[in-house]
C-alpha positions, 0 to 999 in steps of 0.5 A: 322155254328152251332159252330159260333152260339154256340160261339155267345150264349156263348158271350151273356150269359157272357154279361148278366152275367156281366150286372146282376153282375153290377146291383146286385152290385148297388142294394147291395150298395143301401141296404147298404145306406138305412141301414146306414140311419136307423142306423144314424137316431137312433144314431144322431136323437135319442134325438128327440124321447122324443118329439114325440107323438108315436114311429113312428120315431123309427119305421121308422128307424128300418124299414129302417134298416130291409129293407136295411138288406133284400136288402143286403142279397138278393144282396149276394144271387144274387152274389152267384147265378151269380157266380155259375150260379145256376138256383134255386138261380137265381129264388129265387133271382128274387122272392125276388126282386119282393117281395121287389118291392111290399113292397116298392110300398105298403110302398109308397102308405101308406106314401102318404095316411097318410103323412098329417095325421101324420104331423098334429098329430106330429105338434099338439103334439109338440105344446102341448109339448111346452106348458105343458112340456118344462122347467118343473121339471123332463122334462129335456130330453124334454127341451133339445130335443126341444132346439136341434130341434129348433136349428137344423131346425132354427125355433121357435115353432111348427107353429110360435113363438106365440106358446110360449105365453101360455107356462108354462115355459114362464109364469113362473119366471124361464123364467126371462122375456123371450118371447121365449126360448133362443134356438129360437135365431139366435145367442144363448146367455144368455137371448136372448129370451127376445127380440122376434124380427124377426131379433133376432129369427128364427120365426116371428109372424103369421101376419109378417110371411105371408109377409116373410115365415120362416121355420117351426119346422115340422118333416114331412119336415125334411131332 
């Protein structure tokens, strides 16, 4: 009877061991995915940094990379603890899991609390950038970033195409009669911004927009 119970206990331990191994594998893959998103954000979206009011965008990417690396290191520790069946390593592993969970919980709460505030600040700064910096001498990086932003998110202006009415670029001779930059156009061709019609540009005017909503150039809603 005792021998049978011992065999049953051994089978249960093996089952739990493999279950923990599978869980740890998906945990490690999740960390790798988070880190990959952070690296991709810095590499592919680095052009947006010049139109941001602060380093929030870059900081978020670095946080993702750090969090992903921490999860991966914890996952490696878990693999070692499972293979060696070391109680000390397993205790450290579960403590790190608890720390990661608490950090994610705090990050989620802070993101919820400051989401709207950050969104408003970014929108306000973007509107100011469109008005004062776009198309100006020495601001080629900002101009390129705004053009890419409007094409990537298929929008025109921060709130509507009316944001461009008071732009220093649109009011200058260099605009050559454009009412919006060419990057607002659904099909970009030379001087297409001279025709600010809903059929031609991504963003319609506010009174038309109410009847037919268009996507906004909002960092907070970016995928």
